[in-house]
C-alpha positions in Angstrom: 12.8 33.7 -25.0 9.0 34.5 -24.3 8.5 37.7 -25.2 5.4 40.4 -24.4 4.6 43.2 -26.9 3.2 46.0 -25.7 1.3 48.8 -27.6 -0.7 52.1 -27.1 0.7 53.8 -25.0 1.1 57.9 -25.7 -0.1 61.1 -24.5 -3.8 62.5 -23.8 -5.4 65.3 -21.8 -7.4 64.6 -18.4 -10.7 63.0 -19.3 -9.5 61.4 -22.4 -9.1 57.7 -23.2 -6.0 55.1 -24.4 -6.4 51.3 -24.8 -3.2 49.5 -24.2 -2.8 46.2 -25.6 -0.5 42.9 -25.2 0.6 39.9 -26.6 2.6 37.1 -25.6 5.1 35.3 -28.5 4.5 31.9 -27.0 1.3 30.2 -28.3 2.2 26.9 -26.9 0.2 27.0 -23.4 -2.0 29.4 -21.7 -0.9 32.6 -20.0 -2.3 34.7 -17.2 -1.8 38.2 -17.6 -2.2 41.7 -15.9 -1.5 45.0 -16.1 1.2 46.8 -13.5 2.5 50.7 -13.2 4.8 52.2 -10.2 2.5 54.7 -8.9 5.5 56.1 -7.2 6.6 53.3 -5.8 9.4 51.5 -5.6 7.6 47.9 -7.1 5.6 48.0 -9.9 2.0 47.2 -8.4 -1.2 45.7 -10.4 -3.2 48.0 -12.1 -5.6 45.2 -13.7 -5.3 41.6 -13.6 -6.9 38.5 -15.2 -5.7 35.6 -12.7 -5.5 32.2 -13.8 -9.5 31.2 -12.6 -10.4 34.2 -14.7 -11.1 36.2 -12.1 -10.2 40.2 -12.5 -8.7 42.7 -9.9 -8.4 46.2 -10.1 -6.4 48.8 -8.1 -8.4 51.3 -6.1 -7.6 54.0 -8.2 -8.7 52.5 -11.3 -11.9 51.0 -10.6 -14.8 52.4 -12.4 -12.5 53.9 -15.1 -10.2 51.0 -16.1 -11.5 47.7 -18.2 -9.0 44.8 -18.5 -10.0 42.0 -21.1 -8.3 39.2 -22.6 -8.5 36.4 -24.9 -6.5 33.1 -23.3 -6.4 31.4 -26.6 -4.4 34.0 -28.1 -2.9 35.2 -24.7 -3.6 38.7 -25.3 -4.6 41.4 -23.0 -6.2 44.8 -23.1 -6.6 47.4 -21.0 -9.2 50.4 -21.7 -8.4 53.4 -19.8 -11.3 56.1 -19.7 -11.9 59.3 -17.8 -7.8 59.5 -17.6 -6.3 61.6 -14.7 -2.7 63.2 -14.5 -2.2 60.6 -11.7 -2.4 57.9 -14.1 0.6 59.1 -15.8 3.4 56.2 -15.8 4.8 53.5 -17.3 2.5 50.8 -17.7 3.9 46.7 -17.8 2.3 43.8 -19.1 3.0 40.9 -17.3 2.5 36.8 -18.1 2.9 34.0 -16.2 1.9 30.2 -17.3 -1.7 29.3 -16.6 -0.3 26.6 -13.7 1.1 29.2 -11.5 -1.5 29.6 -8.5 -3.8 32.3 -8.2 -3.0 35.9 -6.6 0.7 35.7 -8.6 0.3 39.4 -9.4 0.5 40.1 -5.2 4.7 38.9 -5.8 6.2 41.5 -8.6 9.4 41.4 -7.1 9.9 37.6 -7.7 7.9 37.3 -11.0 11.0 37.0 -13.0 11.3 33.6 -11.3 7.8 32.1 -12.8 7.1 34.6 -15.6 7.5 37.5 -18.0 7.4 41.3 -18.1 7.0 43.6 -21.2 9.4 46.1 -21.8 6.5 49.0 -20.7 4.6 51.4 -22.4 4.3 55.1 -21.3 1.2 56.7 -20.7 1.0 60.5 -19.9 -2.1 62.4 -18.8 -1.9 66.3 -19.0 -4.0 68.8 -16.8 
């Protein structure tokens, strides 16, 4: 059973920083990974993703403030969140899919359990 272990959430005041980390328990293959949140919607949406061609994608709301990085050899992913705002308050979920999955997988969050894995989530709370 593949597991994603997330860490780094917490509470911070507006303008502060947090760093999230995620690690995939399976090291037998490479995974493409990303961070997601609900942002008030019914479905989780991508916050920052490293796609399978190693391109990065950010949600408009976090561009210039968040930085995603990863180690594909270790199947780890990090999200450096700076200049946090109250509207960033959310549960943040890590997701991972095998590298054979085509690019753009992060657009299909509802179907993701069919071809990938979700972490349990880590809470980020930003107070004003």
